[in-house]
GUTI-680454 format. One record per residue (C-alpha): chain; residue number from 1; x, y, z. Coordinates in nm, 2 decimals. Layout:
<sites>
+--------+-----+--------+--------+--------+
| cadena | num |     xx |     yy |     zz |
+--------+-----+--------+--------+--------+
|      A | NUM |      X |      Y |      Z |
...
+--------+-----+--------+--------+--------+
</sites>
This chain:
<sites>
+--------+-----+--------+--------+--------+
| cadena | num |     xx |     yy |     zz |
+--------+-----+--------+--------+--------+
|      A |   1 |  -0.42 |   0.08 |  -1.93 |
|      A |   2 |  -0.20 |  -0.06 |  -1.67 |
|      A |   3 |  -0.16 |   0.06 |  -1.31 |
|      A |   4 |   0.01 |   0.39 |  -1.25 |
|      A |   5 |   0.11 |   0.58 |  -0.94 |
|      A |   6 |  -0.10 |   0.90 |  -0.92 |
|      A |   7 |  -0.25 |   1.16 |  -0.70 |
|      A |   8 |  -0.62 |   1.13 |  -0.63 |
|      A |   9 |  -0.86 |   1.40 |  -0.74 |
|      A |  10 |  -1.07 |   1.56 |  -0.46 |
|      A |  11 |  -1.38 |   1.41 |  -0.63 |
|      A |  12 |  -1.24 |   1.06 |  -0.63 |
|      A |  13 |  -1.12 |   1.10 |  -0.27 |
|      A |  14 |  -1.47 |   1.19 |  -0.16 |
|      A |  15 |  -1.63 |   0.92 |  -0.38 |
|      A |  16 |  -1.43 |   0.64 |  -0.22 |
|      A |  17 |  -1.42 |   0.81 |   0.13 |
|      A |  18 |  -1.04 |   0.79 |   0.14 |
|      A |  19 |  -1.01 |   1.02 |   0.45 |
|      A |  20 |  -1.22 |   0.78 |   0.66 |
|      A |  21 |  -1.05 |   0.48 |   0.51 |
|      A |  22 |  -0.71 |   0.61 |   0.62 |
|      A |  23 |  -0.83 |   0.72 |   0.96 |
|      A |  24 |  -0.98 |   0.37 |   1.03 |
|      A |  25 |  -0.62 |   0.24 |   1.05 |
|      A |  26 |  -0.47 |   0.54 |   1.23 |
|      A |  27 |  -0.58 |   0.54 |   1.59 |
|      A |  28 |  -0.35 |   0.82 |   1.70 |
|      A |  29 |  -0.18 |   1.13 |   1.56 |
|      A |  30 |  -0.30 |   1.37 |   1.29 |
|      A |  31 |  -0.60 |   1.25 |   1.10 |
|      A |  32 |  -0.71 |   1.31 |   0.74 |
|      A |  33 |  -0.78 |   1.55 |   0.58 |
|      A |  34 |  -0.55 |   1.76 |   0.81 |
|      A |  35 |  -0.26 |   1.52 |   0.75 |
|      A |  36 |  -0.26 |   1.60 |   0.38 |
|      A |  37 |  -0.13 |   1.94 |   0.46 |
|      A |  38 |   0.20 |   1.79 |   0.57 |
|      A |  39 |   0.27 |   1.63 |   0.23 |
|      A |  40 |   0.44 |   1.82 |  -0.05 |
|      A |  41 |   0.13 |   1.76 |  -0.26 |
|      A |  42 |  -0.19 |   1.80 |  -0.05 |
|      A |  43 |  -0.37 |   1.51 |  -0.21 |
|      A |  44 |  -0.42 |   1.14 |  -0.14 |
|      A |  45 |  -0.20 |   0.91 |  -0.35 |
|      A |  46 |  -0.28 |   0.57 |  -0.50 |
|      A |  47 |  -0.18 |   0.32 |  -0.76 |
|      A |  48 |  -0.47 |   0.31 |  -1.01 |
|      A |  49 |  -0.58 |   0.12 |  -1.32 |
|      A |  50 |  -0.85 |   0.36 |  -1.45 |
|      A |  51 |  -0.95 |   0.13 |  -1.74 |
|      A |  52 |  -1.05 |  -0.15 |  -1.51 |
|      A |  53 |  -1.16 |   0.07 |  -1.22 |
|      A |  54 |  -0.91 |  -0.09 |  -0.98 |
|      A |  55 |  -0.69 |   0.09 |  -0.73 |
|      A |  56 |  -0.45 |   0.02 |  -0.45 |
|      A |  57 |  -0.44 |   0.26 |  -0.15 |
|      A |  58 |  -0.19 |   0.25 |   0.13 |
|      A |  59 |  -0.34 |   0.32 |   0.47 |
|      A |  60 |   0.00 |   0.33 |   0.64 |
|      A |  61 |   0.18 |   0.11 |   0.89 |
|      A |  62 |   0.02 |  -0.11 |   1.15 |
|      A |  63 |   0.13 |   0.01 |   1.50 |
|      A |  64 |   0.23 |  -0.17 |   1.81 |
|      A |  65 |   0.03 |  -0.02 |   2.09 |
|      A |  66 |   0.20 |  -0.23 |   2.36 |
|      A |  67 |   0.55 |  -0.08 |   2.30 |
|      A |  68 |   0.79 |  -0.05 |   2.59 |
|      A |  69 |   0.79 |   0.33 |   2.56 |
|      A |  70 |   0.41 |   0.33 |   2.59 |
|      A |  71 |   0.40 |   0.53 |   2.26 |
|      A |  72 |   0.25 |   0.35 |   1.96 |
|      A |  73 |   0.54 |   0.24 |   1.73 |
|      A |  74 |   0.51 |   0.15 |   1.36 |
|      A |  75 |   0.58 |  -0.21 |   1.27 |
|      A |  76 |   0.70 |  -0.35 |   0.93 |
|      A |  77 |   0.34 |  -0.44 |   0.85 |
|      A |  78 |   0.15 |  -0.21 |   0.61 |
|      A |  79 |  -0.23 |  -0.19 |   0.54 |
|      A |  80 |  -0.33 |  -0.17 |   0.18 |
|      A |  81 |  -0.68 |  -0.15 |   0.03 |
|      A |  82 |  -0.72 |  -0.31 |  -0.31 |
|      A |  83 |  -1.04 |  -0.19 |  -0.48 |
|      A |  84 |  -1.17 |  -0.44 |  -0.74 |
|      A |  85 |  -1.52 |  -0.46 |  -0.89 |
|      A |  86 |  -1.66 |  -0.21 |  -0.64 |
|      A |  87 |  -1.53 |  -0.40 |  -0.34 |
|      A |  88 |  -1.25 |  -0.31 |  -0.10 |
|      A |  89 |  -1.02 |  -0.59 |   0.00 |
|      A |  90 |  -0.80 |  -0.52 |   0.30 |
|      A |  91 |  -0.45 |  -0.66 |   0.29 |
|      A |  92 |  -0.20 |  -0.64 |   0.57 |
|      A |  93 |   0.15 |  -0.70 |   0.41 |
|      A |  94 |   0.48 |  -0.74 |   0.58 |
|      A |  95 |   0.80 |  -0.63 |   0.42 |
|      A |  96 |   1.09 |  -0.86 |   0.53 |
|      A |  97 |   1.45 |  -0.88 |   0.43 |
|      A |  98 |   1.53 |  -1.08 |   0.11 |
|      A |  99 |   1.70 |  -1.41 |   0.15 |
|      A | 100 |   2.07 |  -1.34 |   0.07 |
|      A | 101 |   2.05 |  -1.58 |  -0.22 |
|      A | 102 |   1.78 |  -1.37 |  -0.37 |
|      A | 103 |   1.95 |  -1.03 |  -0.32 |
|      A | 104 |   2.09 |  -0.83 |  -0.61 |
|      A | 105 |   2.36 |  -0.55 |  -0.62 |
|      A | 106 |   2.31 |  -0.32 |  -0.33 |
|      A | 107 |   2.48 |  -0.05 |  -0.53 |
|      A | 108 |   2.19 |  -0.05 |  -0.78 |
|      A | 109 |   1.92 |  -0.14 |  -0.53 |
|      A | 110 |   1.99 |  -0.03 |  -0.18 |
|      A | 111 |   1.63 |  -0.09 |  -0.08 |
|      A | 112 |   1.55 |  -0.47 |  -0.10 |
|      A | 113 |   1.26 |  -0.65 |   0.06 |
|      A | 114 |   1.00 |  -0.92 |   0.01 |
|      A | 115 |   0.63 |  -0.86 |   0.04 |
|      A | 116 |   0.44 |  -1.13 |   0.25 |
|      A | 117 |   0.07 |  -1.15 |   0.32 |
|      A | 118 |  -0.03 |  -1.13 |   0.68 |
|      A | 119 |  -0.40 |  -1.12 |   0.62 |
|      A | 120 |  -0.65 |  -1.07 |   0.34 |
|      A | 121 |  -1.02 |  -0.98 |   0.39 |
|      A | 122 |  -1.23 |  -1.09 |   0.21 |
|      A | 123 |  -1.02 |  -1.36 |   0.06 |
|      A | 124 |  -1.22 |  -1.38 |  -0.26 |
|      A | 125 |  -1.52 |  -1.21 |  -0.43 |
|      A | 126 |  -1.82 |  -1.36 |  -0.59 |
|      A | 127 |  -1.68 |  -1.26 |  -0.93 |
|      A | 128 |  -1.31 |  -1.33 |  -0.86 |
|      A | 129 |  -1.10 |  -1.60 |  -0.70 |
|      A | 130 |  -0.83 |  -1.54 |  -0.45 |
|      A | 131 |  -0.56 |  -1.63 |  -0.71 |
|      A | 132 |  -0.70 |  -1.36 |  -0.94 |
|      A | 133 |  -0.70 |  -1.10 |  -0.66 |
|      A | 134 |  -0.34 |  -1.18 |  -0.58 |
|      A | 135 |  -0.24 |  -1.14 |  -0.94 |
|      A | 136 |  -0.40 |  -0.79 |  -0.94 |
|      A | 137 |  -0.23 |  -0.71 |  -0.61 |
|      A | 138 |   0.11 |  -0.81 |  -0.76 |
|      A | 139 |   0.04 |  -0.60 |  -1.07 |
|      A | 140 |  -0.03 |  -0.29 |  -0.85 |
|      A | 141 |   0.26 |  -0.35 |  -0.61 |
|      A | 142 |   0.50 |  -0.39 |  -0.90 |
|      A | 143 |   0.41 |  -0.03 |  -0.99 |
|      A | 144 |   0.37 |   0.11 |  -0.63 |
|      A | 145 |   0.71 |  -0.05 |  -0.53 |
|      A | 146 |   0.79 |   0.09 |  -0.19 |
|      A | 147 |   0.64 |   0.44 |  -0.19 |
|      A | 148 |   0.41 |   0.51 |  -0.47 |
|      A | 149 |   0.42 |   0.85 |  -0.62 |
|      A | 150 |   0.53 |   1.02 |  -0.30 |
|      A | 151 |   0.89 |   0.90 |  -0.33 |
|      A | 152 |   0.99 |   0.82 |  -0.69 |
|      A | 153 |   1.36 |   0.83 |  -0.60 |
|      A | 154 |   1.32 |   0.55 |  -0.34 |
|      A | 155 |   1.12 |   0.35 |  -0.59 |
|      A | 156 |   1.40 |   0.36 |  -0.84 |
|      A | 157 |   1.64 |   0.22 |  -0.58 |
|      A | 158 |   1.40 |  -0.06 |  -0.47 |
|      A | 159 |   1.41 |  -0.43 |  -0.56 |
|      A | 160 |   1.15 |  -0.66 |  -0.42 |
|      A | 161 |   0.98 |  -1.00 |  -0.46 |
|      A | 162 |   0.66 |  -1.15 |  -0.36 |
|      A | 163 |   0.65 |  -1.44 |  -0.11 |
|      A | 164 |   0.29 |  -1.53 |  -0.20 |
+--------+-----+--------+--------+--------+
</sites>
């Protein structure tokens, strides 16, 4: 079974401690599980391959805490956790504009960007190489697109590539 965007059951959210995983990267504002009440569907969302036991979970955007306004501001960098073989791998990915030569029709795909790796920790597992982990990350992001299950309309309008 390939990756699919899905909502996380309450049991799985507790098993993988998703509230605390999210809160680890969110130093200000509403914390989980309170934040879930602000979503249309009051559950965590992920991109999951149930057959292999892998999942990709977005922990939101990295914030700039030294902003001119003094208020933390989101950057273009996003934190993702890729869970593989019982291990969590933290990725910080940056979404940048596509090179104009790589762009496609903006009528069909008004959302266009390239994923770039800022950091990866750990960079490999005892049972899996960095190259294998990046292949799995690409599989998951190809399904997640830009918003996972929370904004399927934006996903339909997105075109992206990997710069890794």
